[in-house]
C-alpha positions, 0 to 999 in steps of 0.5 A: 566490488563494494556493491558485491561485498555489501550483498555478501554481508547482508545475505550472510545474515539472511537478508536481501538487498534489492532494487524495486521498480519505480511507480507513481509520481516519485520515480526520481526517488527510486534510481538507486537500490532500495532495501526492502524494509517490509521484507525485513520487518516481516522476517522479524515478525513471522518468527513469533506469529504462527498463524499469520493473518493479513488484510490488504486494502486496495489490492488492485490486481494482485501483481502490478507493483505490489510488494505484498504479492511475493510475501503472500505467495512466499508464506502462504498467509491467510487473509482478506484482499479488498479491491473495488474496481471490477476489472482489477478485482477479477484479475486479482481473483484470477491471480490468486486462484491457487490460494484457497486460504484467501478471501476476496471482497469487492468493496471500497473502505469508506466512513460509512456502510452502503454504496458510494461513488468511486472514480477511476480511469476508463479501462477502454482507453488504449495504450495507458500504463497499468498503474494509472488504474491505481489512481482510482479514488473516492475523490474525483479531483485526485484522479484528475490530478494524476491524469494531469500530471502524467499528461502535462508533466510526463507527456503521456500522449495516450491520455486524452486532452479532455481529462474529465472524459477519461474518468468514469464514476461507478457505484460500488459497495462500501464498508467501514473497516470495522464492518469488514472485520466483523463480516469475516470475524477477524479477531487478530490481525498481523499485517495491514497493507494499505494501497489507497493513494492519499486516503491511507491515513483516513483508514488508519484514523478509523481503525479500531486500535483499541480492539485490534493492533496489527503487528505491521502496517504498510502504507503509501507515505508519499501520497499522504497530504499530512505526512507528519500527522500520520507518523505522530498518530502511529507513534501515539499508538506505539508504532515505530516507523521506517520509510522505503521508496514511496511507502512506509512501514509501521511495526510493533516490537521492532528494534529501533534507534532514536537520532539526535540531530546536532547543529554545528557552528564555527566559533 
């Protein structure tokens, strides 16, 4: 009864309370209904942004556990989707084949332009869950760590005992975030979506905030080695940050509240 009442109140104000699917190494955190903070921030922002433009880095196949997909489809945004892996990239293009306003870039965002080594889970191993291919990285050890976790902690038997045999190194085109935006003549950016586990902060540190400031940034918070550093970095650039599930949303010009924590003692 209480749950139905909460839903009615939230719906009355034009918002939606929804349960999202668990993913990654933190599924235990998602066993409760989670407010879609990204959706709420987008609803607030699109009211004043008539020609919304986005960049999604690490777009994968455009459908698997991707909170940006429904927003792109709902609002018919223009934007650029970046994905380095060949198979997910082909699926990405296919899944958005009826969206001619989108640009697809098969590349990895890196510190330098050129070609770089990229490590991914082999796609010819049977019975692997789709989300393991989302563990691809510029860092081989990060991919190996994901395989180890799901093999030994979650008892996923389809992963071979020889973890290194499940990893393949591919050479992919590399672009800096500045080169990506220059290539496609991006002068204004409303939404930056990052899905590069463990690497999102590195992209943010190289982003030219002095030239362009995205109104909304969504990134994978729990995979970051330096949570606090990332939050402080974004705050220094004028962003307010909220967390939901494994992600965080940073936004400009959003109503915020500052919390003061009191420590109570008995005397």
